[in-house]
Residue, then its C-alpha position, 0 to 999 in steps of 0.5 A: m493619904k500616902k501608902v507607906i511601909i516602914d522598915t525598922d530595926i526597932g528596939g535599940d535606939i529609941d528613935d525607931a519607936l518614936a518614928v513609928a508613933l509619929a507615922l501612926n499619929s499622922p493622917e497623911l500616912d496609910v501605914i500598910g505594913i511594918t518590916t523588921v531588919f537586922e539582928n533578932t528580927l523576931l523580937r523586933a517584930k514582937l515589939a513593933k506589934k506591941l506598939l501597934q496594939v497600944f496605938n490600936r492599930s493591930d490591923i497593920p501587919v508586922i513582918k519579920g525580916v532579914e537578920k544577917p547583913i549581906i557580908n557582915d556577921w551579926d550577934r545571934s544572942l542580941i536581945p533588943p533592950q526595949v523588948r523588955a516592955v513586951r510582957e505578954e506572949i506575942e505571936v509573929n507569922e513567920n510564913i512570909n518574909a519581909v522581902d516577899f512582903i515588900v515586893e508583893k505590896i509594892m508591885n500589886s498596889a494600884e497606888p504608889v507605896t513609899l518605903i520609909t527605911i529607918g534601919p539597915l537596908t538589907n530587906i530593901a536590897g533583897a527586894i530590889i535584887k528579887e524584883p528590879g521592877l521596884k525601881d519604877k514603882t516606889r520611892v525611898y525616904m531613908m534615915g541614913g548616911m552623911y554627906s558632909q564628912a566621911f563618917p559611917e552612919w549606923n544604918i549604912y555601916c551595918d550593911p554597906e553592900a545593901g546600901r550600895v544596892v539601894f543607892d545604885s538602883g535608881i530608885p528615887i531616894t530622899m536621904v535624911g542623914l546625920d547632917v540634919t538629924l543631929k540638929c534635932k535633939l529633944g530637950k528636957k522640957s520637950l521630954d517632960k511633956i511626953f512623960n507628963f502627958n499621961s495617955e496610954r500611948t505616951k505612957f508606953l513611949s515613956e517606958l521605952i524612952r526610960i529603958w533606952q536611957e538606962g538610968d541616965e536622965s540626962r540622955f535625951p533622944i535625937l530624932h533621927d528616924p522621926l525626921a525621915v517620916a516628917a520629911l515625907i509628911n511635910p517636905s518644907l521641914v528640910r532643904r534638899e540638894n540633888m547629889h550622886i551618892k555612892v556607898e564605900t564598901r572596901g575602905e579600911f577607914t571608910r567602909g559604910v561611908t556615903v560618898v558624894a560622887d559629883i565632880p567638884y569642878g563640874e556643874r550639878k545637873g540634877d540628874s541623880s536619883v538621890d536628894v540629900s537633906v542639907d538643912v532642917d528647920s529643927d525648931r519647927f520640926i520638933q514642935f511638929f513632932l510633939e504636936r503629933i505625939l501628944k494626942 
């Protein structure tokens, strides 16, 4: 089993909850903690704890993380929509923060701990700044970025400075970006399988999906974050290429863009710490995802 910490902005897009569910239903992974990041991390932590309750995994700690990006401001009034599914009072221990938790768990573990990052990278950057030794003790499976065009993907765009810290750190990164995740959309038949499965777990996931749909039944989830989880469990689902990636932090139109910094006429030497996902077996991945979720 691979020890993992999941760092998430659960509660906005539905893919975070689906990714956590996939991880919890995968015996290859030992989830030793969930940390929340970006805007109202307390409510995000309560939703994560509720999801763990439904999956009978309340033993997994949920730690509130950093709300404010390094430079950008944030919406202090934001209430993540899916928090509506939490109807009881849920307590979150605020005596420990996500940065300290990440550092302590990784640095004191006898086994490698992998970070699955499916939100903005503020917590991870904070941990790297606090403990540069993380570079030699962990690896990152990241949903974030895009290499094939200059588009600022959400997780990087929300905190480009944090993204730059992480990509420049030398930590081994598997980047699962929009280049591959946009090919992984659930269709109606797949979504109906989740809606009709009728377990306590799928009932809760179905409620979260319907909240996210906002009454539009033609809105189908794109499995951005679940693909990052699946790439760790089954590396054969994605094809990777080694690239030097930089995060643009100052461009008027390109702030938050993940830039391929390899020399166009040079030969790639494979000496970057970043492996970028360039293709995905989407049909096989979606089948894998449904098999794991529907149990």
